C-alpha positions as CSV (number, residue, x, y, z in Angstrom):
1,X,-0.8,-27.0,16.6
2,X,-0.3,-23.7,18.2
3,X,2.7,-21.5,17.5
4,X,5.4,-21.5,19.9
5,X,6.6,-17.9,19.2
6,X,5.6,-14.8,17.0
7,X,8.1,-15.7,14.2
8,X,6.7,-19.1,14.0
9,X,3.1,-17.7,13.8
10,X,4.0,-15.2,11.1
11,X,6.0,-17.6,9.0
12,X,3.0,-20.0,8.6
13,X,0.3,-17.4,8.4
14,X,0.4,-17.2,4.5
15,X,0.1,-21.0,4.3
16,X,-2.8,-21.1,6.8
17,X,-4.6,-18.2,5.3
18,X,-4.3,-19.8,1.8
19,X,-5.9,-22.9,3.0
20,X,-8.8,-21.0,4.4
21,X,-11.5,-18.6,2.8
22,X,-11.8,-16.7,6.1
23,X,-9.9,-13.7,4.6
24,X,-11.8,-13.5,1.4
25,X,-13.1,-10.0,0.4
26,X,-10.7,-8.4,3.0
27,X,-8.3,-5.7,1.9
28,X,-6.1,-4.2,4.6
29,X,-2.6,-3.6,5.8
30,X,-1.4,-4.3,9.5
31,X,1.7,-3.7,11.2
32,X,2.2,-6.2,14.2
33,X,4.6,-4.6,16.8
34,X,5.4,-7.5,19.2
35,X,7.5,-6.2,22.1
36,X,10.3,-8.4,22.6
37,X,9.8,-10.4,19.4
38,X,10.0,-7.9,16.3
39,X,7.7,-6.4,13.8
40,X,5.8,-7.8,10.9
41,X,3.7,-6.2,8.2
42,X,0.7,-8.4,7.0
43,X,-1.2,-7.3,3.8
44,X,-4.5,-8.7,2.8
45,X,-5.5,-8.2,-0.7
46,X,-8.9,-9.8,-1.7
47,X,-8.2,-12.5,0.8
48,X,-4.7,-13.3,-0.2
49,X,-2.3,-12.8,2.8
50,X,1.4,-11.7,2.4
51,X,3.7,-11.5,5.4
52,X,7.0,-9.3,5.5
53,X,9.3,-9.1,8.6
54,X,9.9,-5.5,9.5
55,X,8.0,-2.3,9.6
56,X,6.2,-1.1,6.6
57,X,3.2,1.6,6.3
58,X,0.1,0.2,7.4
59,X,-3.5,1.1,8.0
60,X,-3.7,-0.5,11.3
61,X,-0.9,-1.1,14.0
62,X,-1.4,-3.8,16.6
63,X,1.0,-3.7,19.5
64,X,1.3,-6.2,22.4
65,X,3.8,-8.0,24.5
66,X,5.1,-11.5,23.2
67,X,3.4,-13.1,26.0
68,X,-0.1,-11.6,25.2
69,X,0.3,-12.1,21.6
70,X,1.0,-15.7,21.9
71,X,-1.9,-16.2,24.4
72,X,-4.3,-14.6,21.9
73,X,-3.1,-16.6,18.7
74,X,-3.1,-19.8,20.7
75,X,-6.6,-19.3,22.0
76,X,-5.8,-18.7,25.6
77,X,-6.7,-15.0,25.7
78,X,-9.6,-13.2,24.1
79,X,-8.3,-10.2,21.9
80,X,-11.2,-8.1,22.9
81,X,-10.6,-8.4,26.6
82,X,-6.8,-8.0,26.0
83,X,-7.7,-4.7,24.4
84,X,-10.0,-3.6,27.1
85,X,-7.3,-4.5,29.8
86,X,-4.7,-2.4,27.9
87,X,-2.6,-5.5,27.0
88,X,-3.4,-5.1,23.3
89,X,-3.1,-1.6,21.7
90,X,-4.6,-0.6,18.3
91,X,-3.8,2.5,16.2
92,X,-5.3,3.3,12.9
93,X,-8.3,1.7,11.4
94,X,-10.2,0.1,14.2
95,X,-12.7,-1.4,11.6
96,X,-9.7,-3.3,10.0
97,X,-8.7,-4.4,13.6
98,X,-12.1,-6.0,14.1
99,X,-11.9,-7.9,10.9
100,X,-8.5,-9.3,12.0
101,X,-10.4,-12.2,13.9
102,X,-11.2,-13.7,10.5
103,X,-7.6,-14.5,10.0
104,X,-7.1,-16.3,13.4
């Protein structure tokens, strides 16, 4: 059931989040800058997730290559180890970045 590419992942994120209570109580804005694939802004407001393609102002920016991002979302790569190896970069609110694991 894994996504084949970042666009497919982000297009299905709202539906997957709505079917889960994992984002409950979370309020944050993320910009995902996926090298080679594009940029998506993800807003979480009291557990409700909305996704827009493109760059908007965000509290936390997550940057990765398309390959690394897909390995993380498909469970083939641990996000923390990718960060430690420099394959995943985080700018802004690091606390919000840690909470992101709730959505995946």
